[in-house]
C-alpha positions as CSV (number, residue, x, y, z in Angstrom):
1,M,64.7,23.0,-9.8
2,A,66.0,25.5,-12.3
3,N,69.1,24.5,-14.4
4,R,68.9,21.0,-12.9
5,I,72.1,19.0,-13.6
6,G,71.6,15.5,-14.8
7,E,72.7,12.6,-12.6
8,D,75.0,11.4,-15.4
9,I,77.0,14.6,-15.2
10,I,77.2,14.4,-11.4
11,D,78.4,10.8,-11.6
12,L,81.2,12.0,-14.0
13,L,82.2,14.7,-11.5
14,L,82.7,12.1,-8.9
15,L,85.6,10.5,-10.9
16,P,88.2,13.3,-11.1
17,S,90.0,14.7,-8.1
18,T,89.2,18.1,-6.8
19,A,92.7,19.1,-7.9
20,T,91.8,18.2,-11.5
21,L,88.5,20.1,-11.3
22,T,90.3,23.2,-10.1
23,S,92.8,23.0,-12.9
24,V,90.0,22.6,-15.5
25,M,88.1,25.6,-14.2
26,R,91.3,27.6,-14.2
27,E,91.5,26.9,-17.9
28,L,87.9,28.1,-18.2
29,G,88.7,31.3,-16.4
30,V,87.3,30.6,-13.0
31,T,89.8,30.3,-10.2
32,N,88.3,30.9,-6.7
33,V,86.5,27.5,-6.3
34,F,88.3,25.5,-3.7
35,M,87.1,26.0,-0.1
36,H,89.9,27.2,2.2
37,R,90.5,25.0,5.4
38,V,87.4,22.9,4.8
39,E,88.4,19.3,5.3
40,P,86.7,15.8,5.5
41,L,85.8,14.5,9.0
42,C,87.5,11.3,8.1
43,S,89.4,9.6,5.2
44,G,87.6,8.0,2.3
45,M,84.8,10.6,2.0
46,K,83.6,11.4,-1.6
47,M,80.5,13.3,-2.7
48,A,79.0,15.3,-5.5
49,G,75.6,17.0,-5.7
50,P,73.7,20.3,-6.1
51,A,74.1,22.8,-3.3
52,Y,71.3,23.4,-0.8
53,T,72.5,26.5,1.0
54,L,72.0,27.7,4.6
55,R,73.3,31.1,5.8
56,Y,74.1,31.9,9.4
57,I,74.6,35.4,10.9
58,P,76.0,36.1,14.3
59,A,73.7,35.1,17.1
60,R,71.8,37.8,19.1
61,Q,69.7,37.0,22.2
62,D,66.5,38.7,20.9
63,L,66.6,36.8,17.6
64,D,66.3,33.3,19.2
65,T,64.0,31.9,21.9
66,S,64.9,29.0,24.2
67,V,62.3,26.9,22.6
68,I,63.0,25.8,19.0
69,D,60.0,25.9,16.6
70,N,60.7,23.4,13.9
71,L,58.1,25.1,11.6
72,R,59.7,28.5,11.9
73,D,63.4,28.0,12.6
74,V,65.2,28.5,9.2
75,Q,67.7,25.7,9.9
76,R,65.0,23.2,10.8
77,I,63.0,24.2,7.7
78,G,66.0,23.6,5.5
79,I,66.6,20.2,7.2
80,E,63.1,19.1,6.2
81,E,63.3,20.6,2.7
82,I,66.6,19.3,1.4
83,A,66.1,16.8,-1.4
84,P,67.7,13.5,-2.3
85,G,71.0,14.0,-4.0
86,Q,71.7,17.5,-2.6
87,V,74.6,18.7,-0.5
88,L,73.8,21.0,2.5
89,V,76.3,23.9,2.5
90,I,76.4,26.0,5.6
91,D,77.8,29.6,5.7
92,A,79.2,30.0,9.2
93,R,81.4,33.0,8.4
94,G,84.5,30.9,9.2
95,D,83.5,31.1,12.9
96,T,84.3,27.8,14.7
97,R,83.3,28.8,18.3
98,A,80.1,26.6,18.1
99,G,78.9,23.7,16.0
100,T,76.7,24.4,13.0
101,M,74.9,21.0,13.2
102,G,74.9,17.9,15.4
103,A,74.4,14.2,14.8
104,I,70.6,14.2,15.0
105,L,70.1,16.7,12.2
106,A,72.9,15.2,10.2
107,T,71.2,11.8,10.5
108,R,67.9,13.4,9.4
109,I,69.3,14.8,6.1
110,Y,71.1,11.5,5.5
111,Q,67.8,9.8,5.8
112,R,66.2,12.3,3.4
113,G,68.8,11.3,0.8
114,A,71.3,14.2,1.1
115,V,74.7,13.1,-0.2
116,G,76.9,15.5,1.9
117,V,77.1,18.4,4.3
118,V,79.8,21.2,4.3
119,T,80.5,24.1,6.6
120,D,83.3,26.6,7.0
121,G,82.5,26.5,10.7
122,A,82.5,23.5,13.0
123,F,80.3,20.4,13.7
124,R,79.3,19.1,17.1
125,D,79.0,15.4,17.7
126,S,81.7,15.1,15.0
127,P,82.7,11.5,15.8
128,V,79.1,10.4,15.5
129,I,78.6,12.3,12.2
130,A,81.7,10.7,10.8
131,E,80.2,7.3,11.3
132,I,76.7,8.0,9.9
133,G,77.8,7.4,6.3
134,L,77.2,11.0,5.2
135,P,80.3,12.7,3.7
136,A,80.9,15.7,6.0
137,Y,83.4,18.5,5.7
138,A,84.2,21.3,8.2
139,V,87.0,23.5,9.5
140,A,86.8,22.3,13.1
141,M,84.9,20.4,15.8
142,N,83.1,22.2,18.6
143,A,80.7,20.8,21.2
144,N,78.9,24.1,21.7
145,T,75.3,24.3,20.3
146,N,74.9,26.4,17.2
147,K,72.8,29.3,18.7
148,T,75.4,30.2,21.2
149,I,77.2,31.8,18.2
150,H,75.1,31.4,15.1
151,H,71.6,32.5,14.0
152,P,70.1,30.7,11.0
153,S,69.1,33.5,8.7
154,E,68.3,32.3,5.1
155,I,68.1,29.1,3.0
156,Q,68.6,28.7,-0.7
157,V,70.4,32.0,-1.3
158,P,73.9,32.7,-2.5
159,I,76.4,32.3,0.4
160,A,80.1,32.2,1.1
161,C,81.7,29.0,2.4
162,G,85.4,28.6,2.9
163,G,86.0,31.9,1.0
164,V,84.1,30.6,-2.1
165,A,80.8,31.8,-3.5
166,V,78.1,29.1,-3.5
167,V,74.9,29.6,-5.5
168,P,72.0,27.2,-5.0
169,N,72.3,24.3,-7.5
170,D,76.1,24.7,-8.0
171,I,77.6,21.3,-7.9
172,I,79.6,20.6,-4.7
173,V,82.3,18.0,-5.1
174,G,84.3,16.7,-2.2
175,D,87.1,14.2,-1.9
176,G,90.0,13.4,0.5
177,E,91.6,16.8,-0.2
178,G,88.6,19.0,0.3
179,V,85.7,20.7,-1.4
180,V,85.4,22.4,-4.8
181,V,82.4,24.3,-6.2
182,V,81.5,23.8,-9.8
183,P,79.2,26.5,-11.2
184,A,76.1,24.9,-12.6
185,S,76.4,26.7,-15.9
186,M,79.7,24.9,-16.7
187,A,79.2,21.6,-14.9
188,E,78.9,19.5,-18.1
189,K,82.0,21.1,-19.7
190,V,84.0,20.7,-16.6
191,A,83.1,17.1,-16.2
192,E,84.1,16.3,-19.8
193,M,87.4,18.2,-19.6
194,A,88.3,16.8,-16.2
195,I,87.9,13.2,-17.4
196,A,90.1,13.9,-20.4
197,M,92.7,15.7,-18.2
198,E,92.9,12.8,-15.7
199,E,93.4,10.3,-18.5
200,K,96.3,12.3,-19.9
201,E,97.8,12.8,-16.5
202,D,97.6,9.0,-15.8
203,F,99.8,8.5,-19.0
204,L,102.2,11.3,-18.0
205,L,102.5,9.8,-14.5
206,E,103.5,6.5,-16.0
207,K,106.3,8.2,-17.8
208,I,107.5,10.0,-14.7
209,R,107.3,6.7,-12.6
210,A,109.4,5.1,-15.3
211,G,112.2,7.6,-14.6
212,E,111.7,10.2,-17.3
213,S,112.4,13.9,-16.8
214,I,109.6,16.4,-16.6
215,V,111.3,18.2,-19.5
216,G,109.2,17.5,-22.5
217,V,106.7,15.4,-20.5
218,Y,105.1,17.8,-18.1
219,P,103.9,19.8,-19.9
220,P,104.0,17.4,-22.9
221,D,105.8,18.3,-26.1
222,E,104.6,17.1,-29.6
223,T,106.5,13.8,-29.2
224,I,104.8,12.9,-25.9
225,I,101.4,14.0,-27.2
226,G,101.9,11.6,-30.1
227,E,102.8,8.8,-27.7
228,Y,99.7,9.7,-25.6
229,E,97.4,9.5,-28.6
230,A,98.8,6.0,-29.5
231,W,98.5,5.0,-25.8
232,K,94.8,6.0,-25.9
233,I,94.1,3.9,-29.0
234,K,95.8,0.9,-27.4
235,K,93.9,1.4,-24.2
236,A,90.6,1.6,-26.0
237,E,91.4,-1.6,-27.9
238,Q,92.2,-3.4,-24.7
239,E,89.0,-2.3,-23.1
240,Q,87.0,-3.6,-26.1
241,V,88.6,-7.0,-25.8
242,K,87.5,-7.1,-22.1
């Protein structure tokens, strides 16, 4: 896989919130990265991994037969090609009138080692998918089978999902708030900056919880920055003792 991102970087991207990741990428000049209306099927879901993309176009009766050929159907080919550690990202054009995937196929990619599945459409068998152990994010739930509305067109091509561009191998990060796309070219930089930003915000949050005003604290002035640097040193010393 070209431009493969190391597992150490992906592990780091699991630590910050998606909110922090969007803030970091804004500093780096990239703003349209958080998927609109795409939410976790249940609480506690967390994922990070390279995108494996699947693009749907509107269904048309002459494009699909009643018998599914697992060796020719683009969706089924993708299900059998997805690699361990990847996240399946499905472009459904924001159309939620039918599911994009059901529990059997979700179980199959989970067994293949996929770490998540995302669509800007709907899932069918959503209650079952939520219990598989595979982080799953969608706009809605719908029991209709996919080909009543969707035709699987392409795999591993640039797509749109939740109003965000997704290129194969971009890192897809999901948490309880939603899903963010981290361009592969800046994944390492984003991870490093996000970890540093969260540490600083933990310190600032302590100040606010203690009753301090946001004035001079958020954003921090020189005095607060000095206090933060001292706090970091003390924290590092405490961790060394442990």
